[in-house]
TORDOVO-470868 format. One record per residue (C-alpha): x, y, z; residue in three letters. Coordinates in steps of 0.001 Angstrom, whole numbers, padded with zeros to 6 digits, always signed. Layout:
<lotis>
XYZala
...
</lotis>
This chain:
<lotis>
-013725-004343+030600unk
-013139-005212+026879unk
-011277-002050+026511unk
-009006-002865+029476unk
-008399-006444+027992unk
-007536-004918+024610unk
-004983-002613+026211unk
-003402-005424+028204unk
-003356-007535+025029unk
-001643-004596+023010unk
+000960-004049+025653unk
+001664-007731+025918unk
+002060-008063+022014unk
+004461-004842+022084unk
+006306-006360+024892unk
+006838-009780+022969unk
+007927-007950+019779unk
+010793-006059+021413unk
+014049-006739+019401unk
+015789-008400+022394unk
+016467-011867+023556unk
+013856-013605+025968unk
+016367-013326+028742unk
+016812-009509+028225unk
+012972-009093+028027unk
+012153-011072+031164unk
+015005-009461+033100unk
+013848-006164+032081unk
+010258-006788+033041unk
+011248-008413+036377unk
+013431-005338+037288unk
+010541-002897+036143unk
+008014-004882+038296unk
+010349-004778+041289unk
+010778-001120+040795unk
+007019-000460+040243unk
+005944-002309+043328unk
+008801-000987+045724unk
+008253+002670+046539unk
+011084+004471+044823unk
+009568+007837+045343unk
+010163+008962+041706unk
+013611+007557+041170unk
+012525+004374+039524unk
+013545+005572+035939unk
+016975+006664+037118unk
+017380+003203+038742unk
+016296+001502+035551unk
+018731+003366+033346unk
+021439+003006+035850unk
+021005-000843+036092unk
+020508-001348+032416unk
+024086-001393+031278unk
+025228-003415+034195unk
+022511-006220+033762unk
+022165-005876+030157unk
+018266-005896+030274unk
+015779-004399+027801unk
+014813-000878+029049unk
+011303-000716+027350unk
+010549-004121+028992unk
+011502-002526+032403unk
+009173+000567+031813unk
+006294-001836+031036unk
+007033-003809+034101unk
+006749-000801+036062unk
+003157-000660+035171unk
+002339-003307+037665unk
+002751-000720+040376unk
-000071+001235+039309unk
-002691+002740+041687unk
-005268-000060+040876unk
-002852-002708+042134unk
-001326-000740+044958unk
-004044-001892+047520unk
-003091-005484+046616unk
+000514-005058+047243unk
-000056-003090+050598unk
-002281-005899+051899unk
+000219-008520+050992unk
+003020-006503+052633unk
+000992-006090+055671unk
+000159-009768+055852unk
+003790-010714+055535unk
+005076-008740+058550unk
+001793-008907+060520unk
+000827-005225+060443unk
-002884-004554+061157unk
-004397-001496+059472unk
-004974-000232+063178unk
-001172+000127+063471unk
-000869+002177+060288unk
-003341+004731+061321unk
-001728+008072+062621unk
-001883+008184+066479unk
-003157+011725+067685unk
-000181+012368+070072unk
+002940+014432+070174unk
+005456+014258+067534unk
+008053+012191+069300unk
+005712+009366+070058unk
+004381+009421+066403unk
+007991+009363+065174unk
+008730+006479+067544unk
+005591+004642+066330unk
+006489+004843+062642unk
+010171+004163+062940unk
+009608+000592+064307unk
+006568+000236+061897unk
+008715+001655+059043unk
+011253-001138+059178unk
+008639-003875+059274unk
+006877-002198+056404unk
+010227-002109+054554unk
+010643-005733+055142unk
+007292-006527+053843unk
+007439-004417+050822unk
+010801-005722+049975unk
+009475-009252+050190unk
+006533-008633+048027unk
+008544-006841+045308unk
+011148-009574+045167unk
+008456-012285+044943unk
+006461-010671+042342unk
+009705-009929+040250unk
+010959-013491+040663unk
+007601-015033+039632unk
+007360-012661+036522unk
+010770-013503+035313unk
+010134-017326+034212unk
+006590-016387+032842unk
+007885-013706+030621unk
+010972-015614+029563unk
+009092-018634+028390unk
+006377-016618+026831unk
+008887-014519+024970unk
+010873-017522+023766unk
+007672-019287+022643unk
+006450-016217+020787unk
+009811-015419+019205unk
+010003-019235+018084unk
+006761-019003+016472unk
+007600-015961+014638unk
+010846-017347+013278unk
+009184-020397+012209unk
+006802-018529+010078unk
+003638-019544+012012unk
+000220-018892+010943unk
+000210-015786+013149unk
+002596-014088+010586unk
+000968-015249+007454unk
-002160-013842+006063unk
-005360-015903+006617unk
-006627-017654+003531unk
-010366-018148+003360unk
-012038-021367+002004unk
-013088-019654-001131unk
-009599-018567-002033unk
-008087-021996-001248unk
-010290-023779-003802unk
</lotis>
């Protein structure tokens, strides 16, 4: 658990140290979160690189944002998506019938699932933006002001 906390802390520090404005960092992270949660079937990187020049966000922040779409958090997103559109796990299970009935079952279920996953992806992205914006702004403000985080610590013995 401490290794996971250390990794999260290191990624957060790297994200906040990016040479970009708080808006570029937050927008990039929010785009990355959306792409990480929404199934892009391996095309997420292409979407990030296509949108970056248009929306002027930070690409490394977007790449870090996609990490929220990892396999450990996928069950959370799937459950939220199913709750939004009122899909039960029994509906997701593959029926043992002919192909046309299976296709019909999943075509109606697919649209509902797409609506659910779009809602969850958008909500998580929108929620992540202000959190990252204000955190990056605060962190960059402390660095510019020469806060104690940038100066070496002085022990009591050295001070006297």
